[in-house]
Structures are given as structure tokens and as C-alpha cells.
C-alpha positions in Angstrom: 1.8 13.5 23.3 5.8 12.5 22.2 5.2 10.2 19.6 5.8 7.0 21.5 3.0 7.8 23.0 1.1 8.4 20.3 1.9 4.8 19.0 1.1 3.2 22.0 -2.0 5.0 22.0 -3.2 4.3 18.4 -2.2 0.3 19.1 -4.1 0.3 21.8 -7.4 1.2 20.9 -6.8 0.0 17.8 -6.5 -3.4 19.4 -9.6 -3.0 21.3 -11.2 -2.5 18.1 -10.1 -5.6 16.8 -10.5 -7.6 19.6 -13.9 -6.2 20.2 -15.4 -6.4 16.3 -13.7 -9.9 16.2 -15.6 -11.4 19.3 -18.7 -9.8 17.8 -18.0 -11.8 14.3 -17.0 -15.2 16.0 -20.3 -14.8 17.4 -22.4 -13.8 14.4 -20.3 -16.5 12.5 -21.6 -19.1 15.0 -25.4 -18.4 14.9 -25.2 -17.9 10.9 -23.7 -21.8 10.7 -26.3 -23.0 13.5 -29.1 -21.3 12.4 -28.7 -21.2 8.7 -28.0 -24.9 8.1 -25.6 -25.6 6.0 -26.9 -25.1 2.3 -27.6 -21.6 3.0 -24.6 -21.2 5.1 -22.7 -22.3 2.1 -24.3 -19.5 -0.3 -23.6 -16.7 2.6 -20.0 -17.8 2.6 -19.3 -18.2 -0.9 -21.1 -14.5 -1.7 -19.2 -12.6 1.1 -16.0 -14.1 0.0 -15.9 -13.7 -3.9 -17.4 -9.9 -3.8 -14.7 -9.6 -1.2 -12.3 -10.7 -3.7 -14.0 -8.4 -6.2 -14.3 -5.4 -4.0 -10.5 -5.3 -4.6 -11.6 -3.7 -8.2 -13.0 -0.6 -6.3 -10.1 0.1 -4.0 -7.3 -0.8 -6.4 -4.8 -0.2 -3.3 -5.8 4.0 -3.6 -6.4 3.7 0.4 -3.1 2.4 1.2 -1.3 5.3 -1.0 -3.6 8.0 0.3 -2.2 6.8 4.0 1.5 7.1 2.8 0.7 10.6 0.9 -1.2 11.9 3.6 1.1 11.1 6.7 4.2 12.6 4.6 1.7 16.0 4.1 -1.5 16.4 5.8 -2.1 19.5 3.4 -2.6 16.9 0.8 -6.0 15.7 2.6 -9.0 17.4 1.3 -7.7 17.3 -2.3 -6.7 13.4 -2.0 -9.6 12.4 -0.6 -12.6 13.8 -2.0 -11.3 13.0 -5.6 -10.4 9.2 -4.1 -14.3 9.1 -3.4 -15.0 10.5 -6.8 -12.4 7.6 -8.2 -14.3 4.8 -6.7 -17.6 5.8 -7.3 -17.3 4.2 -11.2 -14.9 1.8 -10.0 -17.9 0.3 -7.8 -20.0 0.6 -10.6 -17.7 -1.8 -12.3 -17.3 -4.0 -9.9 -21.3 -4.6 -9.8 -21.2 -5.3 -13.8 -19.2 -8.4 -13.5 -21.6 -10.1 -11.2 -23.6 -11.1 -14.1 -20.9 -12.3 -15.9 -19.8 -14.6 -13.0 -22.9 -15.9 -12.6 -22.9 -16.7 -16.2 -19.7 -18.4 -16.7 -20.2 -20.2 -13.1 -24.2 -21.2 -13.9 -25.5 -19.7 -10.8 -29.1 -19.7 -9.8 -31.3 -16.7 -9.5 -31.1 -16.5 -5.9 -27.0 -16.7 -5.9 -26.9 -13.8 -8.6 -29.0 -11.7 -6.3 -27.2 -12.7 -3.3 -23.9 -11.8 -5.1 -25.4 -8.3 -5.7 -26.4 -7.1 -2.3 -22.8 -8.9 -0.8 -21.1 -6.9 -3.8 -22.8 -3.4 -2.9 -22.2 -4.2 0.4 -18.2 -4.4 -0.1 -17.4 -1.7 -2.4 -19.7 0.7 0.3 -17.4 -0.4 2.7 -14.2 0.2 0.3 -15.6 3.8 -0.4 -16.6 4.3 3.5 -12.6 2.6 3.9 -11.3 5.8 1.9 -12.2 8.3 5.2 -10.7 5.6 7.1 -7.1 5.8 5.6 -7.8 9.8 6.7 -8.1 9.0 10.1 -5.1 6.6 9.9 -3.1 9.2 8.1 -3.7 11.6 10.3 -2.8 9.1 13.3 -6.0 9.4 14.7 -6.9 5.7 15.6 -9.8 6.2 17.8 -12.1 7.5 14.9 -10.7 4.3 13.2 -12.0 2.4 16.6 -15.2 4.1 16.6 -16.3 3.3 12.9 -15.4 -0.5 13.6 -17.2 -1.3 16.6 -20.7 1.1 15.4 -20.5 -1.0 12.3 -19.4 -4.4 13.7 -22.5 -3.8 16.6 -24.6 -2.7 14.2 -24.0 -5.6 11.9 -24.2 -8.3 14.6 -27.1 -6.9 16.5 -29.2 -6.6 13.5 -28.2 -9.7 11.9 -28.4 -11.7 15.0 -32.3 -10.1 15.3 -33.2 -11.1 11.7 -32.0 -14.7 12.2 -33.8 -15.3 15.7 -36.7 -13.8 14.1 -36.9 -16.7 11.4 -35.5 -14.7 8.3 -32.9 -16.5 6.3 -29.9 -15.7 3.9 -31.7 -12.6 1.9 -32.6 -11.0 5.2 -29.1 -11.1 6.6 -27.3 -9.9 3.3 -29.9 -6.4 3.8 -28.7 -6.1 7.0 -25.3 -6.0 5.5 -26.2 -3.3 2.9 -28.0 -1.2 5.5 -24.4 -1.4 7.6 -22.9 -0.5 4.5 -25.0 2.6 4.1 -24.8 3.2 7.5 -20.5 3.1 7.6 -20.6 6.0 4.7 -22.5 8.3 6.6 -20.2 8.1 9.9 -17.4 8.1 8.6 -18.1 10.6 6.1 -19.9 12.7 8.7 -16.6 12.5 11.3 -14.0 13.4 8.3 -16.2 16.7 7.4 -16.4 17.7 10.5 -12.8 16.7 11.9 -10.6 16.9 8.9 -11.5 18.2 5.7 -14.7 20.0 3.2 -16.7 18.2 1.2 -15.7 19.0 -2.5 -16.7 17.9 -6.1 -13.9 19.7 -7.5 -12.3 16.7 -10.2 -8.6 16.6 -10.7 -8.3 13.9 -13.4 -3.9 14.3 -13.2 -4.5 13.3 -9.7 -6.7 10.7 -10.1 -4.5 8.8 -12.6 -1.6 9.4 -10.4 -3.6 7.7 -7.5 -4.6 4.6 -10.4 -0.8 4.2 -10.9 0.8 4.5 -7.7 -1.7 2.6 -5.8 -1.9 -0.4 -8.0 0.9 -2.2 -6.7 -1.2 -1.9 -2.8 -4.2 -2.9 -4.8 -2.0 -6.0 -6.6 -0.6 -6.7 -3.1 -4.0 -7.0 -1.5 -5.1 -9.5 -4.0 -2.1 -11.7 -4.0 -2.6 -11.4 0.1 -6.4 -12.7 -0.5 -5.2 -15.9 -2.5 -2.3 -16.0 -0.1 -4.5 -16.7 2.8 -7.4 -19.0 0.5 -6.0 -20.5 -1.8 -5.1 -23.7 0.5 -8.8 -24.0 1.4 -10.1 -23.8 -2.1 -7.4 -26.8 -2.9 -8.4 -28.7 -0.2 -11.7 -28.8 -1.3 -10.7 -29.3 -4.7 -8.0 -32.0 -4.4 -9.4 -33.7 -1.1 -12.9 -33.6 0.4 -15.1 -31.1 3.0 -13.9 -33.1 5.5 -10.3 -32.0 5.2 -11.5 -28.8 4.7 -13.3 -28.8 8.3 -9.8 -30.2 10.0 -7.6 -27.5 8.4 -9.7 -24.0 8.8 -10.4 -25.8 12.7 -6.6 -25.1 13.0 -6.2 -22.1 10.7 -8.5 -20.0 11.5 -8.2 -19.0 15.2 -4.2 -18.7 14.5 -4.8 -16.7 11.3 -7.3 -14.7 13.2 -5.2 -13.8 16.1 -2.1 -12.9 14.0 -4.0 -10.9 12.1 -5.7 -8.5 14.9 -2.2 -8.4 16.2 -0.7 -7.5 12.8 -3.5 -5.3 11.9 -3.1 -3.1 14.9 0.5 -2.5 14.6 0.8 -2.3 11.3 -2.0 1.3 11.1 -0.4 2.6 13.7 3.1 2.6 12.7 2.6 3.0 8.6 2.3 6.8 8.7 5.2 6.8 11.1 7.4 4.5 9.0 6.3 6.8 6.1 6.9 10.0 7.6 10.4 8.8 9.0 11.8 8.0 5.6 10.9 11.3 4.3 12.9 13.1 7.3 16.1 10.9 6.5 18.8 9.4 8.8 18.9 6.2 11.0 15.4 6.6 12.4 13.8 4.8 10.1 16.1 1.9 10.6 16.4 2.0 14.3 12.5 2.2 14.4 12.4 -0.9 12.4 14.9 -2.9 14.8 12.5 -1.7 17.9 9.1 -2.7 16.5 10.8 -6.0 15.2 12.3 -6.8 18.4 8.5 -6.0 20.4 6.7 -8.3 17.6 9.4 -11.3 18.2 9.0 -10.5 22.5 5.2 -11.1 21.9 4.9 -14.0 19.1 7.7 -16.1 20.6 5.8 -17.3 23.2 2.7 -17.1 21.9 4.2 -19.9 19.0 5.2 -22.1 21.8 2.2 -22.2 23.5 0.2 -23.2 20.8 2.4 -25.6 19.8 3.1 -27.4 23.2 -1.1 -27.2 24.2 -2.5 -27.3 20.8 -5.0 -30.5 22.3 -5.9 -28.0 25.1 -6.8 -25.4 23.1 -8.6 -27.5 20.2 -10.7 -29.2 23.5 -11.5 -25.5 24.2 -12.4 -24.1 20.9 -14.6 -27.0 20.0 -15.7 -28.8 23.3 -13.7 -32.0 22.1 -14.6 -32.3 18.7 -11.7 -31.9 15.8 -9.1 -34.2 17.5 -7.9 -34.6 14.2 -6.9 -30.6 13.7 -4.1 -30.9 16.5 -1.2 -31.5 14.6 -2.0 -29.3 12.2 -2.4 -26.4 14.8 0.9 -27.6 16.0 2.7 -27.1 12.7 0.6 -23.5 11.8 1.7 -22.2 15.2 5.5 -22.1 13.8 4.2 -19.2 11.1 3.3 -16.5 13.9 6.4 -15.1 14.3 7.2 -15.4 10.8 4.4 -13.2 10.2 4.1 -10.7 12.5 7.9 -9.4 12.2 7.1 -10.0 8.5 4.0 -7.2 9.2 7.0 -4.9 9.9 9.6 -5.9 7.1 6.5 -5.2 4.4 5.7 -1.9 6.0 9.1 -0.6 5.5 8.7 -1.7 2.0 5.8 0.2 1.5 7.1 3.6 3.1 10.1 3.5 1.3 8.1 3.8 -1.7 8.9 0.2 -2.9 5.2 -1.4 -2.7 6.1 -2.7 -5.8 8.7 -5.0 -4.7 6.1 -5.8 -1.7 3.4 -6.9 -4.4 6.0 -8.9 -6.1 6.9 -10.9 -3.3 3.6 -11.2 -2.0 2.6 -12.7 -5.7 5.6 -15.1 -5.7 4.7 -16.8 -2.6 1.6 -17.2 -3.0 2.4 -18.8 -6.4 4.5 -21.1 -4.0 2.1 -21.7 -1.7 -0.1 -22.8 -4.6 2.5 -25.4 -6.1 3.4 -26.5 -2.7 -0.4 -27.0 -1.9 -1.0 -29.0 -5.3 2.5 -31.6 -4.6 1.3 -31.8 -0.4 -2.1 -31.9 -0.1 -2.7 -35.5 -2.4 -0.1 -37.1 -0.1 -0.3 -35.4 3.1 -4.3 -33.7 2.9 -4.2 -31.2 5.7 -1.3 -32.0 7.1 0.3 -30.9 3.8 -1.3 -27.6 3.7 -0.2 -26.4 7.0 3.3 -27.4 6.2 2.9 -25.2 2.4 1.3 -22.4 4.6 4.5 -22.2 6.6 7.0 -22.5 4.2 5.3 -19.7 2.1 5.0 -17.9 5.3 9.2 -18.3 5.6 10.0 -17.3 1.7 7.8 -14.2 1.7 9.7 -13.0 5.1 13.3 -13.9 3.0 11.7 -12.0 0.2 10.5 -8.6 2.0 14.8 -8.8 3.7 16.3 -9.2 0.5 14.0 -6.2 -1.0 15.0 -4.3 1.7 18.8 -5.1 1.9 18.9 -4.1 -1.9 16.5 -1.0 -2.1 17.4 0.3 1.0 20.0 -1.1 3.8 20.3 -4.5 5.3 18.3 -4.1 8.2 19.5 -7.2 10.5 16.0 -8.0 12.1 16.7 -11.7 12.5 18.8 -10.8 15.5 16.1 -9.7 17.6 14.5 -13.4 17.2 17.9 -14.8 19.3 16.4 -14.0 22.9 12.8 -14.5 22.7 13.9 -17.6 21.3 15.8 -18.8 24.0 13.2 -17.6 26.8 10.7 -19.1 24.8 12.2 -22.7 24.7 13.1 -22.3 28.7 9.2 -21.0 29.0 8.1 -24.1 26.5 9.6 -26.5 29.1 8.0 -25.5 32.1 4.6 -25.7 30.5 5.6 -29.2 29.3 6.3 -30.3 33.0 2.7 -28.6 34.1 0.1 -29.2 31.4 -2.3 -30.8 34.0 -2.6 -27.7 35.2 -5.9 -25.0 34.4 -5.3 -23.7 31.8 -5.5 -20.4 32.7 -3.1 -20.7 35.8 -0.8 -22.0 33.4 -0.8 -19.3 31.3 -0.3 -16.9 33.7 2.4 -18.7 35.1 4.3 -19.4 31.8 3.7 -15.3 31.5 5.9 -14.9 34.7 8.9 -17.3 33.4 8.4 -15.6 30.7 9.3 -12.7 31.3 11.8 -13.3 33.9 13.9 -15.0 31.5 13.8 -12.0 29.4 15.2 -10.1 32.0 17.6 -12.5 33.6 19.5 -12.6 29.9 19.1 -8.9 29.2 16.4 -8.5 26.5 16.3 -5.4 27.7 18.7 -2.0 27.1 18.8 1.4 27.1 17.0 1.6 24.2 13.7 0.1 25.7 14.5 2.3 28.6 14.0 5.5 26.4 10.8 4.3 24.9 9.8 3.9 28.2 10.2 7.1 29.8 8.6 8.5 26.4 5.6 6.7 27.1 5.6 7.7 30.6 6.0 11.7 29.0 9.5 12.1 30.9 12.6 12.9 29.2 15.6 10.1 29.2 18.1 13.0 30.6 15.3 13.0 33.4 16.4 9.3 34.4 
């Protein structure tokens, strides 16, 4: 299997897992909201969100560092993985000791404190099992990541729905999550020890210190990213009301989840490849970045255009005629899709060239801008202001990534990949507008054909694309 086939395989299996697990999570989310009721569902949402934030203290970016280092030298696998597991155990304990402090500071009830412990324990377990997933990713064996994710989500959703339908409440749901967390570690560890490394308790203080220091920029990047994605919702709740939060999230969550699925399956597949290409030198990494950006542009521009023009149809499909106020926010937020997806490649490039500190700085600065814009715009325009702030912050993050790539690697003209997909998307958009009254599925199929036809007519695909296709088919370019 050549590298192109391996990348496509990894993207495919990751994408399948992402889609399946996202659908299962969506089903559980709907029934949690319906059966638990507003109060208990609020307790669930608060607990899982806060402890997910706290769990970054258990990882501190170690998992992402492991992917990069092991992808470059697979002989490091056993020593790095085993020491990372040993390191995370005390970090997990420290994470859980923060729960009573937060409970005291926020004057939480005993019930809420118990929920924080349960969901906190689950998130710590998930972070530790994620260490083994980093090993699978570094070895570019994404089928094991997919198997793990599907089993984990299947158990959580099946048992979660079972306890809900049997009449149990939020505590039973939390115990289901804890049981799933224990199963996560057992599955991930068993695959790792059977296929990749041997278990060992050999303690290497120097290595663990290195993992902490070099992983910290990755960890801070994850922390800033969480603020980047969630601060608009928090500030809407503080500066406006629950109605504004609901309207905004009805528009934001479908687009966020869609972009995260695509970005996640691409970045997890290309990160180890890009890390290895950097150590090999030459122009391979630059060319790979351009090609990856080109295909993400081809994917993202028609999605953004379709969401912009058909916002009313999609909102009606999702919410059965409700949340009509979300349509404008949905249209504005659709603009961030191409920016975010191409930023996935530029951000991954920074990490692969050992400049993860500047990726962290970029996300931190963008999160700060997002906070400032939200504070200014939300009092004036409510959820519309939050939508504008999100798009502007995404654009700022993309520009920062390009700036640091040009300064510490070389100028990479990623913007040139936008032109032809944008032109084809405009033509497609005009056609979609003219046939808005058609069945939605038929319209999407026709629009896809029009878009692809325009891409071919304006010669979007060149000799490099032909070489990629031949490699994907397992043939050498010279055979053509």
C-alpha cells in the first residue's frame, strides 16, 4: 500500500467512525434532553462540559506530542507510551482533587459535586485511553481508532438509552459513562499490547519531564480551542438570555459538528504523515500541504454555499419548523466552514514542523479576539453578533497560521487553492437558487453534479491530481 492509499484509507475509516459515532451521540443527546427534563439535562450538560475542560490537565498535550514523535521513530513507541500512562495517573488524581475546590467556589449542591466526580472520572479515563489511540494514529493504523470509537460510543449510547427508558435519572447516566470509561482503557490497552507494545512500568523521569514540557504547547492549544468554541455560548447566556443561547446553538452546533467531523478525520490521518515528511526535508511537505488544502477547499466551498442559500430548508429539516430565528445566524456561520477546514491543514503544518508553540499562541490570540468581539457585538446584535464574532475570529486564526508558517517555515500560497472552488461554488449557488423548490435530496444531487462539472470545465484538476489518482489505484504514473 503506497502513501496515498494509506492516507485515503485512514481518512475513510476515520470518517466512517466519526459519522457513526456522531449520529449515535446525537440520538443520545436528543433523548437525554427529552427524558431528563430541563433541570437534570442542565446538570448533565454543566457537569460533562466542566469536567471535559478539567481533563485537559490530565493530558497537557502529551497525546499530540506522542503522535508526532512516534510517527518519526516507531522504535520509541514502547518507552513513550508506557511512561505517558505512568505520568497521567497522578495527573488524573490532581484533576479530580480540583472538583471539591470548584464545588466550594461555585457553591454547588452535594448532588452536583457527585456528578462532577463521576463525569470527571470518566473524562480522566478517556484521556488515559487516548494515549493508546495516539499510538494507533502514529502508526497510521486508524482502523483501530475507528473500532475503539465505535465500541465506546455504542456502549455509552446503548446503556445510556437503556437506563433512561427504565426510568433512571442523571446519576445512572453518569455511572454508564464511568463504566464506558473503564471499558475504553481495557479495549485500547488490549489492542496496544497485542499489536504494538509490551506493558512496562519502567519509570523514566527525564522522558516524563520532556513529555510535560514539550507537550504543554499542545495542551494549552487544546485549552484555548475549547474557549474558542464555547465562549460565545457562555457570553450569550451572561449578556442576553437562554432564548438567545438556544437560537444561536441551533444554528452553530450542526455546522460545528460537520466541520469537526471533516477536520478531525483529515487531521488525524495527515498529521503523522506531515510530521514524517518534515524530517525527510525537500519540498514534499510544502506540496502535500498545497494538495491537502486544495481538496479541503473543493469540499468546503460548496458546503458553505449550500448552507448559505438553503439555510431555511436545513433549519426546518433539523427542527421541524421551529427555530426560524436561527436562519440568519446559520447563514452567517456557514462562512466559517472553508476557513476552518483549510486552517486544519495550516495548523497541523505548524505542529509538524515543531512550531506547536505558535499554533498555541495563534489559538490563544484568536480566542481573546473572540471574547472581545462577543462582548462588543452581543449587547448590540445578540446571537447575530455572536455569529459575526465567530466568523471574524476564524478568519483571524487562519491569517495567524499563515503568518507563522511564512516566518518559521516558508511562504505557502494556500489562498491560491480557493479560487476555482469558489468560482464553481458561485455558479452552483445560482443554480441552487433557481431550483429551490425542488426536493432537497434531488437538489443536492443536481447541485453536486453541476459543481463537479464546473470544476472539470475550468481545469481544476491537473497532473498532480492524476498522479494521486494513479497512486490511489495502485499504479505508477509512468504506466499511464
